[in-house]
Each structure stands twice: as structure tokens, then as C-alpha cells.
N, CA, C, O and the ligand as a Tripos MOL2 file, in Angstrom:
@<TRIPOS>MOLECULE
protein
  241   239    61     0     0
PROTEIN
NO_CHARGES

@<TRIPOS>ATOM
      1 N         -10.4140    6.9020   31.3050 N.3       1 MET1
      2 CA        -10.1870    6.8680   29.7260 C.3       1 MET1
      3 C         -11.0290    5.5970   29.2510 C.2       1 MET1
      4 O         -10.8650    4.5120   29.8080 O.2       1 MET1
      5 N         -11.9080    5.7630   28.2340 N.am      2 GLY2
      6 CA        -12.6730    4.7100   27.6490 C.3       2 GLY2
      7 C         -11.4990    3.7530   26.8470 C.2       2 GLY2
      8 O         -10.3400    4.0210   26.5330 O.2       2 GLY2
      9 N         -12.2750    2.5890   26.6670 N.am      3 LEU3
     10 CA        -11.3080    1.5450   25.8840 C.3       3 LEU3
     11 C         -11.0520    2.0900   24.4720 C.2       3 LEU3
     12 O          -9.8990    2.0610   24.0420 O.2       3 LEU3
     13 N         -12.0650    2.5950   23.7060 N.am      4 PHE4
     14 CA        -11.7570    3.1240   22.3070 C.3       4 PHE4
     15 C         -10.8760    4.2610   22.3120 C.2       4 PHE4
     16 O         -10.1260    4.4260   21.3510 O.2       4 PHE4
     17 N         -10.8770    5.1530   23.3860 N.am      5 GLU5
     18 CA         -9.8810    6.2340   23.5820 C.3       5 GLU5
     19 C          -8.5580    5.7580   23.5620 C.2       5 GLU5
     20 O          -7.6770    6.2380   22.8480 O.2       5 GLU5
     21 N          -8.4120    4.8190   24.3370 N.am      6 ARG6
     22 CA         -7.1800    4.2940   24.6880 C.3       6 ARG6
     23 C          -6.4600    3.5440   23.3830 C.2       6 ARG6
     24 O          -5.2560    3.6930   23.1730 O.2       6 ARG6
     25 N          -7.2300    2.8000   22.6060 N.am      7 ILE7
     26 CA         -6.9030    2.3320   21.4250 C.3       7 ILE7
     27 C          -6.4880    3.2620   20.4420 C.2       7 ILE7
     28 O          -5.4590    3.1050   19.7840 O.2       7 ILE7
     29 N          -7.3890    4.3920   20.2990 N.am      8 GLY8
     30 CA         -7.1260    5.5660   19.5190 C.3       8 GLY8
     31 C          -5.7940    6.0170   19.7800 C.2       8 GLY8
     32 O          -5.0030    6.1930   18.8530 O.2       8 GLY8
     33 N          -5.4440    6.2480   21.1570 N.am      9 ARG9
     34 CA         -3.9810    6.9200   21.3620 C.3       9 ARG9
     35 C          -2.9000    5.9110   21.0260 C.2       9 ARG9
     36 O          -1.7780    6.3110   20.7140 O.2       9 ARG9
     37 N          -3.1790    4.6680   21.0750 N.am     10 GLN10
     38 CA         -2.1220    3.6880   20.8540 C.3      10 GLN10
     39 C          -1.9690    3.6390   19.2300 C.2      10 GLN10
     40 O          -0.8480    3.6450   18.7210 O.2      10 GLN10
     41 N          -3.0690    3.5950   18.5050 N.am     11 VAL11
     42 CA         -2.9550    3.7010   17.0430 C.3      11 VAL11
     43 C          -2.1400    5.0900   16.5410 C.2      11 VAL11
     44 O          -1.3430    5.0700   15.6030 O.2      11 VAL11
     45 N          -2.4380    6.1830   17.2440 N.am     12 GLU12
     46 CA         -1.7430    7.4570   16.8290 C.3      12 GLU12
     47 C          -0.3300    7.2390   17.1630 C.2      12 GLU12
     48 O           0.5350    7.5720   16.3530 O.2      12 GLU12
     49 N          -0.0110    6.6820   18.3400 N.am     13 GLN13
     50 CA          1.3530    6.5820   18.7660 C.3      13 GLN13
     51 C           2.1560    5.7310   17.8530 C.2      13 GLN13
     52 O           3.3320    5.9650   17.5730 O.2      13 GLN13
     53 N           1.4560    4.7230   17.4000 N.am     14 PHE14
     54 CA          2.1100    3.7250   16.2980 C.3      14 PHE14
     55 C           2.4030    4.4850   15.1160 C.2      14 PHE14
     56 O           3.4880    4.3760   14.5460 O.2      14 PHE14
     57 N           1.4440    5.2910   14.6990 N.am     15 LYS15
     58 CA          1.5580    6.1260   13.3560 C.3      15 LYS15
     59 C           2.7210    7.0570   13.4670 C.2      15 LYS15
     60 O           3.5020    7.2170   12.5290 O.2      15 LYS15
     61 N           2.8330    7.6600   14.5950 N.am     16 GLN16
     62 CA          3.8940    8.5890   14.6600 C.3      16 GLN16
     63 C           5.3090    7.7600   14.8370 C.2      16 GLN16
     64 O           6.3340    8.2200   14.3350 O.2      16 GLN16
     65 N           5.3210    6.7650   15.4250 N.am     17 THR17
     66 CA          6.5920    5.8980   15.4860 C.3      17 THR17
     67 C           6.9870    5.4070   14.0320 C.2      17 THR17
     68 O           8.1390    5.3990   13.5980 O.2      17 THR17
     69 N           5.9200    5.0200   13.3840 N.am     18 ALA18
     70 CA          6.1630    4.5380   11.8310 C.3      18 ALA18
     71 C           6.6920    5.6790   10.9830 C.2      18 ALA18
     72 O           7.5730    5.5300   10.1360 O.2      18 ALA18
     73 N           6.0570    6.9030   11.2850 N.am     19 LYS19
     74 CA          6.5170    7.9070   10.3810 C.3      19 LYS19
     75 C           7.9150    8.3100   10.7740 C.2      19 LYS19
     76 O           8.6860    8.6370    9.8720 O.2      19 LYS19
     77 N           8.3520    8.3240   12.1210 N.am     20 ALA20
     78 CA          9.5960    8.7870   12.3130 C.3      20 ALA20
     79 C          10.6600    7.7100   11.8330 C.2      20 ALA20
     80 O          11.8100    8.0320   11.5350 O.2      20 ALA20
     81 N          10.1740    6.3720   11.7790 N.am     21 GLU21
     82 CA         11.1220    5.4200   11.3150 C.3      21 GLU21
     83 C          11.2210    5.3830    9.7280 C.2      21 GLU21
     84 O          12.1980    4.8780    9.1760 O.2      21 GLU21
     85 N          10.2470    5.8980    9.0780 N.am     22 ALA22
     86 CA         10.3030    6.1280    7.6270 C.3      22 ALA22
     87 C          10.9940    7.2470    7.2720 C.2      22 ALA22
     88 O          11.5770    7.2740    6.1880 O.2      22 ALA22
     89 N          11.0240    8.3530    8.1630 N.am     23 GLU23
     90 CA         11.8820    9.3270    7.9790 C.3      23 GLU23
     91 C          13.4050    9.1560    8.0470 C.2      23 GLU23
     92 O          14.2330    9.6700    7.2940 O.2      23 GLU23
     93 N          13.6170    8.3560    9.0620 N.am     24 ARG24
     94 CA         15.0220    7.9700    9.4150 C.3      24 ARG24
     95 C          15.5390    7.1280    8.3020 C.2      24 ARG24
     96 O          16.7120    7.2330    7.9440 O.2      24 ARG24
     97 N          14.6530    6.2380    7.7020 N.am     25 ASN25
     98 CA         15.2330    5.3170    6.5260 C.3      25 ASN25
     99 C          15.1350    6.1320    5.2120 C.2      25 ASN25
    100 O          15.7390    5.6810    4.2390 O.2      25 ASN25
    101 N          14.4620    7.2420    5.0870 N.am     26 ALA26
    102 CA         14.3110    7.8370    3.8030 C.3      26 ALA26
    103 C          15.6260    8.3090    3.2570 C.2      26 ALA26
    104 O          16.4870    8.8630    3.9410 O.2      26 ALA26
    105 N          15.7270    8.0270    1.8690 N.am     27 GLU27
    106 CA         17.0770    8.4110    1.3670 C.3      27 GLU27
    107 C          16.8530    9.5300    0.1920 C.2      27 GLU27
    108 O          17.7700    9.9430   -0.5170 O.2      27 GLU27
    109 N          15.5290    9.9420    0.0990 N.am     28 TYR28
    110 CA         15.1300   11.0410   -0.7790 C.3      28 TYR28
    111 C          14.4500   12.2280    0.0160 C.2      28 TYR28
    112 O          13.7960   12.1130    1.0520 O.2      28 TYR28
    113 N          14.7280   13.3630   -0.6580 N.am     29 ARG29
    114 CA         14.2430   14.5180    0.1030 C.3      29 ARG29
    115 C          13.6840   15.5330   -0.9630 C.2      29 ARG29
    116 O          14.2350   15.6530   -2.0580 O.2      29 ARG29
    117 N          12.6380   16.2160   -0.6260 N.am     30 CYS30
    118 CA         12.0940   17.2790   -1.4830 C.3      30 CYS30
    119 C          12.8660   18.5230   -1.0520 C.2      30 CYS30
    120 O          12.9450   18.8380    0.1350 O.2      30 CYS30
    121 N          13.4060   19.1910   -1.9870 N.am     31 GLN31
    122 CA         14.3000   20.4220   -1.8370 C.3      31 GLN31
    123 C          13.1990   21.5050   -1.5150 C.2      31 GLN31
    124 O          13.4510   22.3940   -0.7010 O.2      31 GLN31
    125 N          12.1070   21.4390   -2.0850 N.am     32 ALA32
    126 CA         10.9950   22.6310   -1.8350 C.3      32 ALA32
    127 C          10.4760   22.5790   -0.4770 C.2      32 ALA32
    128 O          10.4830   23.5940    0.2210 O.2      32 ALA32
    129 N          10.0030   21.4100   -0.0320 N.am     33 CYS33
    130 CA          9.2930   21.4460    1.2620 C.3      33 CYS33
    131 C          10.0440   20.6700    2.3850 C.2      33 CYS33
    132 O           9.7450   20.8740    3.5620 O.2      33 CYS33
    133 N          11.0230   19.7750    2.0340 N.am     34 GLY34
    134 CA         11.6860   19.1390    3.0720 C.3      34 GLY34
    135 C          11.1550   17.7680    3.3500 C.2      34 GLY34
    136 O          11.7250   17.0390    4.1620 O.2      34 GLY34
    137 N          10.0240   17.3730    2.6690 N.am     35 GLU35
    138 CA          9.4470   16.0540    3.0120 C.3      35 GLU35
    139 C          10.4160   14.9440    2.4500 C.2      35 GLU35
    140 O          11.1230   15.1470    1.4630 O.2      35 GLU35
    141 N          10.3980   13.8530    3.0940 N.am     36 ARG36
    142 CA         11.4790   12.7960    2.9100 C.3      36 ARG36
    143 C          10.7390   11.5870    2.4310 C.2      36 ARG36
    144 O           9.5750   11.4070    2.7890 O.2      36 ARG36
    145 N          11.4100   10.6770    1.5700 N.am     37 PHE37
    146 CA         10.8000    9.6080    1.0210 C.3      37 PHE37
    147 C          11.7780    8.5920    0.8680 C.2      37 PHE37
    148 O          12.9690    8.8860    0.7630 O.2      37 PHE37
    149 N          11.2820    7.1610    0.8420 N.am     38 GLU38
    150 CA         12.1190    6.1230    0.7780 C.3      38 GLU38
    151 C          12.3450    5.7620   -0.5870 C.2      38 GLU38
    152 O          13.2130    4.9150   -0.7960 O.2      38 GLU38
    153 N          11.6920    6.2720   -1.5990 N.am     39 VAL39
    154 CA         11.7910    5.9410   -3.0580 C.3      39 VAL39
    155 C          11.9490    7.1220   -3.7880 C.2      39 VAL39
    156 O          11.4280    8.1750   -3.4170 O.2      39 VAL39
    157 N          12.7040    7.0150   -4.9130 N.am     40 ASP40
    158 CA         12.8360    8.1430   -5.7390 C.3      40 ASP40
    159 C          11.5030    8.4440   -6.4730 C.2      40 ASP40
    160 O          10.8030    7.5880   -7.0150 O.2      40 ASP40
    161 N          11.2240    9.8870   -6.4130 N.am     41 ARG41
    162 CA          9.9750   10.3560   -7.1620 C.3      41 ARG41
    163 C          10.2230   11.4640   -8.0180 C.2      41 ARG41
    164 O          11.0440   12.3220   -7.6920 O.2      41 ARG41
    165 N           9.4630   11.5330   -9.2940 N.am     42 ASP42
    166 CA          9.6430   12.7090  -10.0460 C.3      42 ASP42
    167 C           9.1590   13.8760   -9.3790 C.2      42 ASP42
    168 O           9.8220   14.9110   -9.3170 O.2      42 ASP42
    169 N           7.9190   13.7280   -8.8330 N.am     43 GLU43
    170 CA          7.3860   14.7760   -8.1520 C.3      43 GLU43
    171 C           7.0650   14.6120   -6.5630 C.2      43 GLU43
    172 O           6.6250   13.5460   -6.1340 O.2      43 GLU43
    173 N           7.2820   15.5960   -5.8140 N.am     44 CYS44
    174 CA          6.9200   15.4070   -4.4590 C.3      44 CYS44
    175 C           5.4050   15.3880   -4.2650 C.2      44 CYS44
    176 O           4.6640   16.2280   -4.7750 O.2      44 CYS44
    177 N           4.9930   14.3880   -3.5030 N.am     45 PRO45
    178 CA          3.5010   14.2830   -3.3550 C.3      45 PRO45
    179 C           2.9020   15.2670   -2.4730 C.2      45 PRO45
    180 O           1.7120   15.5840   -2.4960 O.2      45 PRO45
    181 N           3.8730   15.7800   -1.6170 N.am     46 GLU46
    182 CA          3.3040   16.9440   -0.7230 C.3      46 GLU46
    183 C           3.1110   18.1020   -1.3460 C.2      46 GLU46
    184 O           2.0050   18.6060   -1.1470 O.2      46 GLU46
    185 N           3.9220   18.7430   -2.1140 N.am     47 CYS47
    186 CA          3.9060   19.9940   -2.6350 C.3      47 CYS47
    187 C           3.8740   20.0430   -4.2190 C.2      47 CYS47
    188 O           3.6680   21.1040   -4.8080 O.2      47 CYS47
    189 N           4.0780   18.9010   -4.8510 N.am     48 GLY48
    190 CA          4.0190   18.8240   -6.3560 C.3      48 GLY48
    191 C           5.4180   19.4140   -6.9090 C.2      48 GLY48
    192 O           5.4810   19.5380   -8.1320 O.2      48 GLY48
    193 N           6.3390   19.7230   -6.2900 N.am     49 ALA49
    194 CA          7.5250   20.2460   -6.8870 C.3      49 ALA49
    195 C           8.4080   19.0630   -7.4830 C.2      49 ALA49
    196 O           8.4350   17.9470   -6.9640 O.2      49 ALA49
    197 N           9.0560   19.3760   -8.5090 N.am     50 GLU50
    198 CA          9.9270   18.3800   -9.0790 C.3      50 GLU50
    199 C          11.3760   18.6380   -8.4390 C.2      50 GLU50
    200 O          12.3730   18.9930   -9.0680 O.2      50 GLU50
    201 N          11.3080   18.4370   -7.3290 N.am     51 ALA51
    202 CA         12.6100   18.9020   -6.5290 C.3      51 ALA51
    203 C          13.0280   17.7230   -5.7230 C.2      51 ALA51
    204 O          13.7070   17.9480   -4.7210 O.2      51 ALA51
    205 N          12.7210   16.5130   -6.0180 N.am     52 VAL52
    206 CA         13.1800   15.3430   -5.1490 C.3      52 VAL52
    207 C          14.5710   14.8900   -5.3190 C.2      52 VAL52
    208 O          14.9560   14.4620   -6.4080 O.2      52 VAL52
    209 N          15.3280   14.9630   -4.3090 N.am     53 VAL53
    210 CA         16.8380   14.6450   -4.6040 C.3      53 VAL53
    211 C          17.2150   13.5610   -3.6320 C.2      53 VAL53
    212 O          16.5890   13.3860   -2.5870 O.2      53 VAL53
    213 N          18.2830   12.8140   -4.0050 N.am     54 ALA54
    214 CA         18.8160   11.8800   -3.0210 C.3      54 ALA54
    215 C          19.5480   12.6300   -1.8030 C.2      54 ALA54
    216 O          20.2950   13.5900   -1.9900 O.2      54 ALA54
    217 N          19.2700   12.1160   -0.5830 N.am     55 ARG55
    218 CA         19.8670   12.7720    0.5250 C.3      55 ARG55
    219 C          21.3590   12.4620    0.5630 C.2      55 ARG55
    220 O          21.7670   11.4060    0.0790 O.2      55 ARG55
    221 N          22.2100   13.3650    1.1360 N.am     56 THR56
    222 CA         23.5340   13.1250    1.4020 C.3      56 THR56
    223 C          23.6960   13.3100    2.8270 C.2      56 THR56
    224 O          22.8910   13.9700    3.4850 O.2      56 THR56
    225 N          24.7860   12.7070    3.3580 N.am     57 ASP57
    226 CA         24.9950   12.7900    4.8040 C.3      57 ASP57
    227 C          25.2640   14.1280    5.3180 C.2      57 ASP57
    228 O          24.9230   14.4240    6.4630 O.2      57 ASP57
    229 N          25.8770   14.9890    4.5190 N.am     58 GLU58
    230 CA         26.1280   16.3200    4.9160 C.3      58 GLU58
    231 C          24.8810   17.1160    5.4020 C.2      58 GLU58
    232 O          24.9780   18.0500    6.1970 O.2      58 GLU58
    233 N          23.6070   16.6490    4.8290 N.am     59 GLU59
    234 CA         22.3760   17.4450    5.0820 C.3      59 GLU59
    235 C          21.8350   17.1770    6.5760 C.2      59 GLU59
    236 O          20.9360   17.8610    7.0640 O.2      59 GLU59
    237 N          22.3840   16.2550    7.1700 N.am     60 GLU60
    238 CA         21.8690   15.9920    8.5220 C.3      60 GLU60
    239 C          22.3790   16.9750    9.5150 C.2      60 GLU60
    240 O          22.0400   16.8920   10.6950 O.2      60 GLU60
    241 ZN          7.6750   18.9150   -1.5620 Zn       61 ZN61
@<TRIPOS>BOND
     1     1     2 1
     2     2     3 1
     3     3     4 2
     4     3     5 am
     5     5     6 1
     6     6     7 1
     7     7     8 2
     8     7     9 am
     9     9    10 1
    10    10    11 1
    11    11    12 2
    12    11    13 am
    13    13    14 1
    14    14    15 1
    15    15    16 2
    16    15    17 am
    17    17    18 1
    18    18    19 1
    19    19    20 2
    20    19    21 am
    21    21    22 1
    22    22    23 1
    23    23    24 2
    24    23    25 am
    25    25    26 1
    26    26    27 1
    27    27    28 2
    28    27    29 am
    29    29    30 1
    30    30    31 1
    31    31    32 2
    32    31    33 am
    33    33    34 1
    34    34    35 1
    35    35    36 2
    36    35    37 am
    37    37    38 1
    38    38    39 1
    39    39    40 2
    40    39    41 am
    41    41    42 1
    42    42    43 1
    43    43    44 2
    44    43    45 am
    45    45    46 1
    46    46    47 1
    47    47    48 2
    48    47    49 am
    49    49    50 1
    50    50    51 1
    51    51    52 2
    52    51    53 am
    53    53    54 1
    54    54    55 1
    55    55    56 2
    56    55    57 am
    57    57    58 1
    58    58    59 1
    59    59    60 2
    60    59    61 am
    61    61    62 1
    62    62    63 1
    63    63    64 2
    64    63    65 am
    65    65    66 1
    66    66    67 1
    67    67    68 2
    68    67    69 am
    69    69    70 1
    70    70    71 1
    71    71    72 2
    72    71    73 am
    73    73    74 1
    74    74    75 1
    75    75    76 2
    76    75    77 am
    77    77    78 1
    78    78    79 1
    79    79    80 2
    80    79    81 am
    81    81    82 1
    82    82    83 1
    83    83    84 2
    84    83    85 am
    85    85    86 1
    86    86    87 1
    87    87    88 2
    88    87    89 am
    89    89    90 1
    90    90    91 1
    91    91    92 2
    92    91    93 am
    93    93    94 1
    94    94    95 1
    95    95    96 2
    96    95    97 am
    97    97    98 1
    98    98    99 1
    99    99   100 2
   100    99   101 am
   101   101   102 1
   102   102   103 1
   103   103   104 2
   104   103   105 am
   105   105   106 1
   106   106   107 1
   107   107   108 2
   108   107   109 am
   109   109   110 1
   110   110   111 1
   111   111   112 2
   112   111   113 am
   113   113   114 1
   114   114   115 1
   115   115   116 2
   116   115   117 am
   117   117   118 1
   118   118   119 1
   119   119   120 2
   120   119   121 am
   121   121   122 1
   122   122   123 1
   123   123   124 2
   124   123   125 am
   125   125   126 1
   126   126   127 1
   127   127   128 2
   128   127   129 am
   129   129   130 1
   130   130   131 1
   131   131   132 2
   132   131   133 am
   133   133   134 1
   134   134   135 1
   135   135   136 2
   136   135   137 am
   137   137   138 1
   138   138   139 1
   139   139   140 2
   140   139   141 am
   141   141   142 1
   142   142   143 1
   143   143   144 2
   144   143   145 am
   145   145   146 1
   146   146   147 1
   147   147   148 2
   148   147   149 am
   149   149   150 1
   150   150   151 1
   151   151   152 2
   152   151   153 am
   153   153   154 1
   154   154   155 1
   155   155   156 2
   156   155   157 am
   157   157   158 1
   158   158   159 1
   159   159   160 2
   160   159   161 am
   161   161   162 1
   162   162   163 1
   163   163   164 2
   164   163   165 am
   165   165   166 1
   166   166   167 1
   167   167   168 2
   168   167   169 am
   169   169   170 1
   170   170   171 1
   171   171   172 2
   172   171   173 am
   173   173   174 1
   174   174   175 1
   175   175   176 2
   176   175   177 am
   177   177   178 1
   178   178   179 1
   179   179   180 2
   180   179   181 am
   181   181   182 1
   182   182   183 1
   183   183   184 2
   184   183   185 am
   185   185   186 1
   186   186   187 1
   187   187   188 2
   188   187   189 am
   189   189   190 1
   190   190   191 1
   191   191   192 2
   192   191   193 am
   193   193   194 1
   194   194   195 1
   195   195   196 2
   196   195   197 am
   197   197   198 1
   198   198   199 1
   199   199   200 2
   200   199   201 am
   201   201   202 1
   202   202   203 1
   203   203   204 2
   204   203   205 am
   205   205   206 1
   206   206   207 1
   207   207   208 2
   208   207   209 am
   209   209   210 1
   210   210   211 1
   211   211   212 2
   212   211   213 am
   213   213   214 1
   214   214   215 1
   215   215   216 2
   216   215   217 am
   217   217   218 1
   218   218   219 1
   219   219   220 2
   220   219   221 am
   221   221   222 1
   222   222   223 1
   223   223   224 2
   224   223   225 am
   225   225   226 1
   226   226   227 1
   227   227   228 2
   228   227   229 am
   229   229   230 1
   230   230   231 1
   231   231   232 2
   232   231   233 am
   233   233   234 1
   234   234   235 1
   235   235   236 2
   236   235   237 am
   237   237   238 1
   238   238   239 1
   239   239   240 2
@<TRIPOS>SUBSTRUCTURE
     1 MET1         2 RESIDUE 1 A MET
     2 GLY2         6 RESIDUE 1 A GLY
     3 LEU3        10 RESIDUE 1 A LEU
     4 PHE4        14 RESIDUE 1 A PHE
     5 GLU5        18 RESIDUE 1 A GLU
     6 ARG6        22 RESIDUE 1 A ARG
     7 ILE7        26 RESIDUE 1 A ILE
     8 GLY8        30 RESIDUE 1 A GLY
     9 ARG9        34 RESIDUE 1 A ARG
    10 GLN10       38 RESIDUE 1 A GLN
    11 VAL11       42 RESIDUE 1 A VAL
    12 GLU12       46 RESIDUE 1 A GLU
    13 GLN13       50 RESIDUE 1 A GLN
    14 PHE14       54 RESIDUE 1 A PHE
    15 LYS15       58 RESIDUE 1 A LYS
    16 GLN16       62 RESIDUE 1 A GLN
    17 THR17       66 RESIDUE 1 A THR
    18 ALA18       70 RESIDUE 1 A ALA
    19 LYS19       74 RESIDUE 1 A LYS
    20 ALA20       78 RESIDUE 1 A ALA
    21 GLU21       82 RESIDUE 1 A GLU
    22 ALA22       86 RESIDUE 1 A ALA
    23 GLU23       90 RESIDUE 1 A GLU
    24 ARG24       94 RESIDUE 1 A ARG
    25 ASN25       98 RESIDUE 1 A ASN
    26 ALA26      102 RESIDUE 1 A ALA
    27 GLU27      106 RESIDUE 1 A GLU
    28 TYR28      110 RESIDUE 1 A TYR
    29 ARG29      114 RESIDUE 1 A ARG
    30 CYS30      118 RESIDUE 1 A CYS
    31 GLN31      122 RESIDUE 1 A GLN
    32 ALA32      126 RESIDUE 1 A ALA
    33 CYS33      130 RESIDUE 1 A CYS
    34 GLY34      134 RESIDUE 1 A GLY
    35 GLU35      138 RESIDUE 1 A GLU
    36 ARG36      142 RESIDUE 1 A ARG
    37 PHE37      146 RESIDUE 1 A PHE
    38 GLU38      150 RESIDUE 1 A GLU
    39 VAL39      154 RESIDUE 1 A VAL
    40 ASP40      158 RESIDUE 1 A ASP
    41 ARG41      162 RESIDUE 1 A ARG
    42 ASP42      166 RESIDUE 1 A ASP
    43 GLU43      170 RESIDUE 1 A GLU
    44 CYS44      174 RESIDUE 1 A CYS
    45 PRO45      178 RESIDUE 1 A PRO
    46 GLU46      182 RESIDUE 1 A GLU
    47 CYS47      186 RESIDUE 1 A CYS
    48 GLY48      190 RESIDUE 1 A GLY
    49 ALA49      194 RESIDUE 1 A ALA
    50 GLU50      198 RESIDUE 1 A GLU
    51 ALA51      202 RESIDUE 1 A ALA
    52 VAL52      206 RESIDUE 1 A VAL
    53 VAL53      210 RESIDUE 1 A VAL
    54 ALA54      214 RESIDUE 1 A ALA
    55 ARG55      218 RESIDUE 1 A ARG
    56 THR56      222 RESIDUE 1 A THR
    57 ASP57      226 RESIDUE 1 A ASP
    58 GLU58      230 RESIDUE 1 A GLU
    59 GLU59      234 RESIDUE 1 A GLU
    60 GLU60      238 RESIDUE 1 A GLU
    61 ZN61       241 GROUP 0 **** ****
């Protein structure tokens, strides 16, 4: 495996870890597509729906 390929994999791994961490901390969720956010938004940046709500523990 080449050096750059190795670095690329590490970056990819880091991004996935960061994403998982962000989703764990997320307190808001889009009811339309299920995307999660750490901040409240009027519109979901993923699907554009105005369906972002605060998560509740029962949803897990
Ligand atoms: Zn959405």
C-alpha cells in the first residue's frame, strides 16, 4: 500500500469517526429523512424539509 493511499484511509477513518461522534451528540433530528444535527435548524440541509425536531430519549 502506498503512502498516500494509507493517509487517505486514515483520513476516511477519521471522518467516519467524527461523523459517528457528531451523530451521538446530535440533539435534533429531521423527521423526514432521519438526518441528525447538533444545532436547531428551520430546514433540513439534507432534504430541505422543515421537519427538524429536538430528539427525545424514547426515539433511540
Ligand atoms: Zn431531512
